[in-house]
C-alpha positions in Angstrom: 32.2 25.6 56.5 30.0 25.7 53.5 32.1 23.1 51.6 30.9 20.5 54.2 27.3 21.3 53.5 27.8 21.1 49.7 29.5 17.7 50.0 26.6 16.5 52.2 24.0 17.6 49.7 26.0 15.9 46.9 26.2 12.7 48.9 22.5 12.7 49.6 21.8 13.3 45.9 24.1 10.4 45.0 22.2 7.9 47.2 19.0 7.4 45.0 21.2 6.6 42.0 23.1 4.0 44.1 19.9 2.4 45.3 18.6 2.2 41.8 21.7 0.6 40.4 22.1 -1.8 43.3 18.5 -2.9 42.7 19.4 -3.8 39.1 22.7 -5.6 39.7 22.9 -9.4 40.3 22.9 -10.6 43.9 26.4 -10.7 45.4 27.9 -7.9 43.3 26.5 -4.9 45.2 29.9 -4.0 46.7 31.6 -4.0 43.3 28.8 -2.0 41.8 29.0 0.6 44.6 32.7 0.8 44.2 32.4 1.4 40.4 29.8 4.1 41.0 31.9 6.0 43.5 35.0 5.6 41.4 33.2 7.2 38.4 31.7 9.9 40.5 35.0 10.8 42.0 36.7 10.8 38.6 34.0 13.0 37.2 34.4 15.5 40.1 38.2 15.7 39.6 37.8 16.1 35.8 35.2 18.8 36.3 37.5 20.7 38.7 40.4 20.5 36.2 38.3 21.7 33.3 36.8 24.6 35.3 40.3 25.6 36.3 41.4 25.6 32.7 38.4 27.7 31.7 39.0 30.3 34.4 42.5 30.7 32.8 40.9 31.2 29.4 38.5 33.9 30.7 39.9 35.9 33.6 37.3 35.7 36.4 39.7 36.4 39.3 38.6 38.4 42.3 41.0 41.2 41.3 39.6 41.5 37.8 36.0 41.6 39.1 36.8 44.2 41.7 38.3 46.3 39.0 34.8 46.2 37.3 35.8 44.0 34.4 33.1 41.4 34.0 33.8 40.4 30.4 35.2 37.0 31.5 32.2 36.3 33.8 29.6 36.7 31.1 31.6 34.7 28.6 32.2 31.8 31.1 28.5 31.9 32.1 27.4 31.8 28.5 29.7 28.9 27.8 28.5 26.9 30.8 24.9 27.6 29.9 25.4 26.3 26.4 27.5 23.3 27.4 25.1 22.1 30.2 22.3 20.8 28.0 24.7 18.9 25.6 24.2 15.5 27.4 20.5 15.7 26.7 21.1 15.6 22.9 
């Protein structure tokens, strides 16, 4: 259910970037540019999923741990994500 809505929002957010890049590319290479953009976007999504899975193994944030009242992994993972997020801006 909600995964479909999330994917729709992500696709809508992706469109302005595509339009901007397609406006900058030479005439006749729009298809190649769009293919490159979608490839990098899909690769980034897969890599982000793998990294997040690895981090949840480092800090236990499973439903069982949280239901037991142990939130130590949650705040550590939240802190890490909060600190890593702005790195591309540097």
